[in-house]
PyMOL CGO cylinders between C-alpha atoms (Angstrom):
from pymol import cmd
from pymol.cgo import CYLINDER

trace = [
    CYLINDER, 116.21, 134.14, 113.97, 113.88, 132.23, 116.29, 0.3, 1, 1, 1, 1, 1, 1,
    CYLINDER, 113.88, 132.23, 116.29, 116.64, 131.68, 118.85, 0.3, 1, 1, 1, 1, 1, 1,
    CYLINDER, 116.64, 131.68, 118.85, 117.60, 135.37, 118.78, 0.3, 1, 1, 1, 1, 1, 1,
    CYLINDER, 117.60, 135.37, 118.78, 113.97, 136.42, 119.26, 0.3, 1, 1, 1, 1, 1, 1,
    CYLINDER, 113.97, 136.42, 119.26, 113.61, 134.04, 122.21, 0.3, 1, 1, 1, 1, 1, 1,
    CYLINDER, 113.61, 134.04, 122.21, 116.88, 135.23, 123.79, 0.3, 1, 1, 1, 1, 1, 1,
    CYLINDER, 116.88, 135.23, 123.79, 115.76, 138.85, 123.53, 0.3, 1, 1, 1, 1, 1, 1,
    CYLINDER, 115.76, 138.85, 123.53, 112.20, 138.00, 124.65, 0.3, 1, 1, 1, 1, 1, 1,
    CYLINDER, 112.20, 138.00, 124.65, 110.86, 139.35, 121.37, 0.3, 1, 1, 1, 1, 1, 1,
    CYLINDER, 110.86, 139.35, 121.37, 108.30, 138.00, 118.97, 0.3, 1, 1, 1, 1, 1, 1,
    CYLINDER, 108.30, 138.00, 118.97, 106.52, 138.47, 115.69, 0.3, 1, 1, 1, 1, 1, 1,
    CYLINDER, 106.52, 138.47, 115.69, 102.82, 138.76, 114.97, 0.3, 1, 1, 1, 1, 1, 1,
    CYLINDER, 102.82, 138.76, 114.97, 102.56, 134.98, 114.57, 0.3, 1, 1, 1, 1, 1, 1,
    CYLINDER, 102.56, 134.98, 114.57, 104.14, 134.52, 118.01, 0.3, 1, 1, 1, 1, 1, 1,
    CYLINDER, 104.14, 134.52, 118.01, 101.15, 136.32, 119.51, 0.3, 1, 1, 1, 1, 1, 1,
    CYLINDER, 101.15, 136.32, 119.51, 99.06, 133.27, 118.65, 0.3, 1, 1, 1, 1, 1, 1,
    CYLINDER, 99.06, 133.27, 118.65, 101.43, 130.33, 118.50, 0.3, 1, 1, 1, 1, 1, 1,
    CYLINDER, 101.43, 130.33, 118.50, 103.55, 128.79, 119.91, 0.3, 1, 1, 1, 1, 1, 1,
    CYLINDER, 103.55, 128.79, 119.91, 103.56, 130.89, 123.11, 0.3, 1, 1, 1, 1, 1, 1,
    CYLINDER, 103.56, 130.89, 123.11, 99.89, 131.35, 124.16, 0.3, 1, 1, 1, 1, 1, 1,
    CYLINDER, 99.89, 131.35, 124.16, 98.74, 127.90, 123.09, 0.3, 1, 1, 1, 1, 1, 1,
    CYLINDER, 98.74, 127.90, 123.09, 100.87, 126.00, 125.65, 0.3, 1, 1, 1, 1, 1, 1,
    CYLINDER, 100.87, 126.00, 125.65, 99.68, 128.39, 128.39, 0.3, 1, 1, 1, 1, 1, 1,
    CYLINDER, 99.68, 128.39, 128.39, 96.13, 127.37, 127.66, 0.3, 1, 1, 1, 1, 1, 1,
    CYLINDER, 96.13, 127.37, 127.66, 96.98, 123.69, 127.70, 0.3, 1, 1, 1, 1, 1, 1,
    CYLINDER, 96.98, 123.69, 127.70, 99.66, 123.25, 130.36, 0.3, 1, 1, 1, 1, 1, 1,
    CYLINDER, 99.66, 123.25, 130.36, 98.99, 125.87, 133.03, 0.3, 1, 1, 1, 1, 1, 1,
    CYLINDER, 98.99, 125.87, 133.03, 95.63, 125.16, 134.63, 0.3, 1, 1, 1, 1, 1, 1,
    CYLINDER, 95.63, 125.16, 134.63, 95.71, 128.26, 136.83, 0.3, 1, 1, 1, 1, 1, 1,
    CYLINDER, 95.71, 128.26, 136.83, 96.22, 130.55, 133.82, 0.3, 1, 1, 1, 1, 1, 1,
    CYLINDER, 96.22, 130.55, 133.82, 93.41, 128.83, 131.96, 0.3, 1, 1, 1, 1, 1, 1,
    CYLINDER, 93.41, 128.83, 131.96, 91.07, 129.01, 134.98, 0.3, 1, 1, 1, 1, 1, 1,
    CYLINDER, 91.07, 129.01, 134.98, 91.77, 132.73, 135.41, 0.3, 1, 1, 1, 1, 1, 1,
    CYLINDER, 91.77, 132.73, 135.41, 91.15, 133.42, 131.72, 0.3, 1, 1, 1, 1, 1, 1,
    CYLINDER, 91.15, 133.42, 131.72, 87.88, 131.46, 131.82, 0.3, 1, 1, 1, 1, 1, 1,
    CYLINDER, 87.88, 131.46, 131.82, 86.74, 133.38, 134.91, 0.3, 1, 1, 1, 1, 1, 1,
    CYLINDER, 86.74, 133.38, 134.91, 87.41, 136.71, 133.16, 0.3, 1, 1, 1, 1, 1, 1,
    CYLINDER, 87.41, 136.71, 133.16, 85.75, 135.77, 129.87, 0.3, 1, 1, 1, 1, 1, 1,
    CYLINDER, 85.75, 135.77, 129.87, 82.47, 133.97, 130.41, 0.3, 1, 1, 1, 1, 1, 1,
    CYLINDER, 82.47, 133.97, 130.41, 81.41, 134.79, 126.85, 0.3, 1, 1, 1, 1, 1, 1,
    CYLINDER, 81.41, 134.79, 126.85, 83.77, 134.93, 123.88, 0.3, 1, 1, 1, 1, 1, 1,
    CYLINDER, 83.77, 134.93, 123.88, 83.18, 136.65, 120.55, 0.3, 1, 1, 1, 1, 1, 1,
    CYLINDER, 83.18, 136.65, 120.55, 85.30, 135.32, 117.69, 0.3, 1, 1, 1, 1, 1, 1,
    CYLINDER, 85.30, 135.32, 117.69, 84.96, 137.90, 114.91, 0.3, 1, 1, 1, 1, 1, 1,
    CYLINDER, 84.96, 137.90, 114.91, 86.09, 137.04, 111.37, 0.3, 1, 1, 1, 1, 1, 1,
    CYLINDER, 86.09, 137.04, 111.37, 86.05, 133.36, 112.39, 0.3, 1, 1, 1, 1, 1, 1,
    CYLINDER, 86.05, 133.36, 112.39, 86.52, 132.24, 108.79, 0.3, 1, 1, 1, 1, 1, 1,
    CYLINDER, 86.52, 132.24, 108.79, 90.07, 133.63, 109.02, 0.3, 1, 1, 1, 1, 1, 1,
    CYLINDER, 90.07, 133.63, 109.02, 90.94, 131.79, 112.25, 0.3, 1, 1, 1, 1, 1, 1,
    CYLINDER, 90.94, 131.79, 112.25, 93.84, 129.36, 112.10, 0.3, 1, 1, 1, 1, 1, 1,
    CYLINDER, 93.84, 129.36, 112.10, 94.20, 126.04, 113.91, 0.3, 1, 1, 1, 1, 1, 1,
    CYLINDER, 94.20, 126.04, 113.91, 96.01, 127.53, 116.92, 0.3, 1, 1, 1, 1, 1, 1,
    CYLINDER, 96.01, 127.53, 116.92, 93.35, 130.23, 117.37, 0.3, 1, 1, 1, 1, 1, 1,
    CYLINDER, 93.35, 130.23, 117.37, 90.57, 127.62, 117.25, 0.3, 1, 1, 1, 1, 1, 1,
    CYLINDER, 90.57, 127.62, 117.25, 92.43, 125.54, 119.85, 0.3, 1, 1, 1, 1, 1, 1,
    CYLINDER, 92.43, 125.54, 119.85, 92.69, 128.57, 122.14, 0.3, 1, 1, 1, 1, 1, 1,
    CYLINDER, 92.69, 128.57, 122.14, 88.99, 129.34, 121.71, 0.3, 1, 1, 1, 1, 1, 1,
    CYLINDER, 88.99, 129.34, 121.71, 88.04, 125.76, 122.50, 0.3, 1, 1, 1, 1, 1, 1,
    CYLINDER, 88.04, 125.76, 122.50, 90.20, 125.72, 125.64, 0.3, 1, 1, 1, 1, 1, 1,
    CYLINDER, 90.20, 125.72, 125.64, 88.87, 129.09, 126.81, 0.3, 1, 1, 1, 1, 1, 1,
    CYLINDER, 88.87, 129.09, 126.81, 85.27, 128.09, 126.18, 0.3, 1, 1, 1, 1, 1, 1,
    CYLINDER, 85.27, 128.09, 126.18, 85.59, 124.85, 128.13, 0.3, 1, 1, 1, 1, 1, 1,
    CYLINDER, 85.59, 124.85, 128.13, 82.57, 122.65, 128.68, 0.3, 1, 1, 1, 1, 1, 1,
    CYLINDER, 82.57, 122.65, 128.68, 80.15, 125.61, 128.67, 0.3, 1, 1, 1, 1, 1, 1,
    CYLINDER, 80.15, 125.61, 128.67, 81.13, 126.55, 125.13, 0.3, 1, 1, 1, 1, 1, 1,
    CYLINDER, 81.13, 126.55, 125.13, 80.00, 130.17, 125.32, 0.3, 1, 1, 1, 1, 1, 1,
    CYLINDER, 80.00, 130.17, 125.32, 81.55, 131.19, 122.00, 0.3, 1, 1, 1, 1, 1, 1,
    CYLINDER, 81.55, 131.19, 122.00, 79.83, 133.35, 119.40, 0.3, 1, 1, 1, 1, 1, 1,
    CYLINDER, 79.83, 133.35, 119.40, 81.52, 132.87, 116.06, 0.3, 1, 1, 1, 1, 1, 1,
    CYLINDER, 81.52, 132.87, 116.06, 80.94, 135.56, 113.48, 0.3, 1, 1, 1, 1, 1, 1,
    CYLINDER, 80.94, 135.56, 113.48, 82.06, 135.39, 109.86, 0.3, 1, 1, 1, 1, 1, 1,
    CYLINDER, 82.06, 135.39, 109.86, 81.40, 137.30, 106.71, 0.3, 1, 1, 1, 1, 1, 1,
    CYLINDER, 81.40, 137.30, 106.71, 77.79, 137.40, 105.66, 0.3, 1, 1, 1, 1, 1, 1,
]
cmd.load_cgo(trace, "trace")
């Protein structure tokens, strides 16, 4: 199934988070720099439901400035 999806350039909901976007944020510095320039502040709503890949993406996007507001259930 995974091979067929890749051959047809298709994906599932989980592909929206990993494994495709995560390598972009780690391997392609120009993509990461552009994303950081467009999102100086990041709101992570429902943070308690975030998975490991989502947290990795947030950390990469935030960079050294760390402008992330994490919101969970109250």
